[in-house]
C-alpha positions as CSV (number, residue, x, y, z in Angstrom):
1,M,-112.8,41.7,23.3
2,G,-110.9,41.7,20.2
3,Q,-111.7,40.0,16.8
4,F,-111.1,36.2,16.8
5,S,-108.6,34.7,14.5
6,D,-108.5,31.4,13.0
7,G,-105.6,30.4,15.3
8,M,-107.7,31.4,18.4
9,I,-110.5,29.2,17.2
10,L,-108.3,26.3,16.7
11,S,-106.9,27.0,20.2
12,C,-110.4,26.9,21.7
13,I,-111.3,23.6,19.9
14,L,-108.0,21.9,21.1
15,L,-108.4,23.2,24.7
16,T,-112.0,22.1,24.8
17,L,-111.2,18.5,23.7
18,K,-108.3,18.4,26.1
19,V,-110.3,19.7,29.0
20,A,-113.2,17.4,28.3
21,G,-111.1,14.3,27.5
22,L,-109.1,14.7,30.7
23,A,-112.1,15.4,32.9
24,A,-113.9,12.4,31.4
25,A,-110.9,10.2,32.0
26,V,-110.5,11.3,35.7
27,S,-114.1,11.2,36.4
28,F,-114.5,7.8,34.7
29,V,-111.7,6.2,36.8
30,L,-112.9,7.7,40.0
31,G,-116.6,7.2,39.3
32,L,-116.1,3.6,38.4
33,L,-114.0,2.6,41.5
34,L,-116.5,4.5,43.8
35,A,-119.5,3.0,42.1
36,W,-117.9,-0.4,42.5
37,R,-117.5,0.1,46.1
38,M,-120.9,1.7,46.6
39,S,-122.7,-1.1,44.8
40,R,-121.1,-3.9,46.6
41,A,-120.5,-2.6,50.3
42,R,-122.8,-1.6,53.0
43,F,-121.3,0.8,55.6
44,P,-122.6,3.7,57.9
45,G,-123.0,7.0,56.0
46,R,-123.3,5.4,52.6
47,R,-126.5,7.3,51.7
48,W,-124.7,10.5,52.7
49,I,-121.8,9.7,50.3
50,D,-124.2,8.8,47.5
51,A,-126.1,12.0,48.0
52,A,-122.8,14.0,47.9
53,C,-121.7,12.4,44.7
54,A,-124.8,13.4,42.9
55,L,-124.9,17.0,44.4
56,P,-122.9,18.6,41.4
57,L,-125.6,17.2,39.1
58,V,-128.3,19.4,40.8
59,L,-126.4,22.5,42.0
60,P,-126.0,25.4,39.7
61,P,-122.6,25.3,38.0
62,T,-121.8,28.7,39.4
63,V,-122.3,27.3,42.9
64,V,-120.2,24.4,42.2
65,G,-117.5,26.9,40.9
66,Y,-117.7,28.8,44.3
67,F,-117.3,25.8,46.4
68,L,-114.3,24.9,44.2
69,I,-112.8,28.3,44.7
70,L,-113.4,27.9,48.5
71,L,-111.5,24.6,48.3
72,V,-108.8,25.0,45.8
73,G,-108.5,28.9,45.5
74,R,-105.3,30.6,46.6
75,R,-106.9,31.1,50.1
76,G,-108.9,27.8,49.9
77,I,-108.6,24.9,52.2
78,V,-106.6,22.9,49.8
79,G,-105.4,25.9,47.8
80,Q,-103.1,27.1,50.4
81,W,-101.3,23.8,50.4
82,L,-101.1,23.7,46.6
83,A,-99.6,27.1,46.4
84,E,-96.9,26.0,48.9
85,V,-95.9,23.3,46.4
86,G,-96.1,25.7,43.4
87,I,-99.6,24.5,42.0
88,N,-102.1,27.3,41.2
89,L,-105.5,26.0,39.7
90,I,-107.0,29.4,39.5
91,F,-107.0,31.0,35.9
92,S,-105.3,27.9,34.4
93,W,-106.4,25.1,32.2
94,Q,-105.7,22.7,34.8
95,G,-108.4,24.5,36.9
96,A,-110.8,24.1,33.9
97,V,-110.1,20.4,34.1
98,V,-110.8,20.2,37.8
99,A,-114.1,22.2,37.3
100,A,-115.2,20.0,34.5
101,T,-114.3,16.8,36.4
102,V,-116.4,17.8,39.3
103,V,-119.4,18.8,37.2
104,I,-119.6,15.5,35.1
105,F,-118.5,13.1,37.9
106,P,-122.2,12.2,38.9
107,L,-122.7,11.1,35.3
108,T,-120.1,8.5,35.3
109,Y,-120.6,7.6,38.9
110,R,-124.4,7.1,38.7
111,S,-124.2,5.4,35.2
112,S,-121.5,3.0,36.5
113,K,-123.4,2.2,39.8
114,A,-126.7,1.4,37.9
115,A,-124.8,-0.8,35.3
116,L,-122.8,-2.7,38.1
117,R,-126.0,-3.3,39.9
118,S,-127.6,-4.8,36.8
119,V,-124.9,-7.5,36.8
120,D,-125.9,-11.0,37.5
121,H,-124.3,-11.6,41.0
122,T,-124.3,-15.2,40.6
123,L,-121.7,-15.0,37.9
124,E,-119.5,-12.9,40.2
125,N,-120.1,-15.4,43.1
126,A,-119.2,-18.3,40.8
127,A,-115.9,-16.5,39.9
128,R,-115.2,-16.2,43.7
129,T,-115.8,-19.8,44.4
130,L,-113.1,-20.6,41.8
131,G,-110.6,-18.6,43.6
132,A,-110.8,-15.2,41.9
133,S,-110.0,-12.2,43.8
134,E,-112.4,-9.3,44.3
135,W,-110.3,-7.2,41.7
136,R,-110.2,-10.0,39.2
137,V,-113.9,-10.4,39.6
138,F,-114.3,-6.6,39.1
139,T,-112.1,-6.4,35.9
140,R,-113.0,-9.8,34.3
141,I,-116.7,-10.2,35.2
142,S,-118.3,-7.0,36.5
143,I,-116.9,-4.6,33.9
144,P,-117.5,-6.5,30.9
145,L,-121.0,-7.3,31.8
146,A,-121.8,-3.7,32.8
147,R,-119.9,-2.0,29.8
148,N,-123.0,-0.7,27.9
149,G,-124.0,1.4,30.9
150,I,-120.6,2.3,31.9
151,F,-119.5,3.4,28.3
152,A,-122.7,5.4,27.9
153,G,-121.9,7.3,31.2
154,L,-118.5,8.0,29.8
155,A,-119.8,9.4,26.6
156,L,-122.3,11.5,28.1
157,A,-119.7,12.9,30.6
158,F,-117.3,13.7,27.7
159,A,-120.2,15.6,25.8
160,R,-121.1,17.4,29.0
161,G,-117.6,18.4,29.6
162,M,-117.3,19.9,26.2
163,G,-120.3,22.3,27.1
164,E,-119.2,23.2,30.7
165,F,-119.4,26.9,31.3
166,G,-120.4,28.1,34.8
167,A,-117.8,26.4,37.0
168,T,-115.1,26.7,34.5
169,L,-115.7,30.5,34.3
170,M,-115.6,30.8,38.0
171,I,-112.3,28.8,38.3
172,A,-110.4,29.3,35.2
173,G,-111.8,32.6,33.8
174,N,-112.1,33.2,30.2
175,L,-108.6,33.9,29.0
176,P,-108.1,33.6,25.2
177,G,-105.5,31.1,24.2
178,K,-105.1,30.0,27.8
179,T,-108.4,29.0,29.5
180,Q,-111.0,29.9,26.8
181,T,-112.9,26.8,25.6
182,L,-115.5,26.8,22.9
183,A,-118.4,27.5,25.2
184,L,-116.5,30.5,26.8
185,A,-115.7,31.7,23.4
186,V,-119.3,31.7,22.3
187,Y,-120.2,33.8,25.5
188,A,-117.4,36.1,24.6
189,A,-118.3,36.7,21.1
190,F,-121.8,37.3,21.9
191,Q,-120.9,39.8,24.5
192,A,-118.7,41.5,22.1
193,G,-121.6,41.9,19.7
194,D,-119.8,39.6,17.1
195,D,-122.9,37.6,16.1
196,A,-121.4,36.1,13.0
197,K,-118.4,34.7,15.0
198,A,-120.6,33.5,17.7
199,M,-122.6,31.6,15.1
200,T,-119.4,30.1,13.6
201,L,-118.4,28.9,17.1
202,V,-121.7,27.4,17.6
203,L,-121.7,25.6,14.3
204,I,-118.3,24.2,15.0
205,T,-119.3,23.1,18.4
206,S,-122.4,21.4,16.8
207,L,-120.3,19.7,14.1
208,I,-117.7,18.4,16.8
209,C,-120.6,16.9,18.8
210,A,-122.5,15.3,16.0
211,T,-119.0,13.8,14.7
212,L,-118.3,12.5,18.2
213,R,-121.8,11.0,18.4
214,D,-121.3,9.1,15.2
215,T,-117.8,8.0,16.1
216,I,-119.1,6.7,19.5
217,A,-121.7,4.9,17.8
218,V,-119.4,3.2,15.3
219,F,-116.9,2.3,18.1
220,R,-119.6,0.7,20.2
221,R,-120.6,-1.5,17.2
222,L,-117.0,-2.6,16.4
223,S,-116.0,-3.2,20.0
224,G,-119.1,-5.2,20.6
225,F,-120.7,-2.8,23.2
226,S,-124.1,-3.1,21.5
227,R,-126.1,-6.3,22.5
228,S,-126.9,-8.7,19.9
């Protein structure tokens, strides 16, 4: 492992923010929609689906990464079809996004489901009696009332995505300038015996996380996410 340059550090920062941001956005949309369905509907196998959605939260990240390789690897169940259309997720930043999305999905899903369950159903039913569609009830009543929990899950998922390591290493590898995030760069610097560079990367990561925490707190106050 060669010496880190300022350009490589900047590349790690930008890639980390991109991967965490995209993963949080995808997991937020999927988690919120599934949580809405799971918190309102009753159907056979519901408990099994709920357990499967929480599985990445309790499995070791390397195990999640291995399952993803079996799924989207070049010889995987979905990977073979992706290869036919020219998509290769292995050793790519897109693969890092997929890995991070799967790992953080339970955070957005569980937070959204808990928040939606706390909504007063009488308000939703009142909207239905006035002719509102289910989608309108969801977007105009349920989400605004559950926004604190939903937003908290999104913020936590983004922070977790920034620190994702095991599954990302399995899927995307640790390629400087291509798939190396801050977490992987810290590991690479430590393995190379460059303690000074590892400490620099750790401090940068800590500063970014602290800044994001403060920014999120301000955004919540300005947007009215905090309850009065």
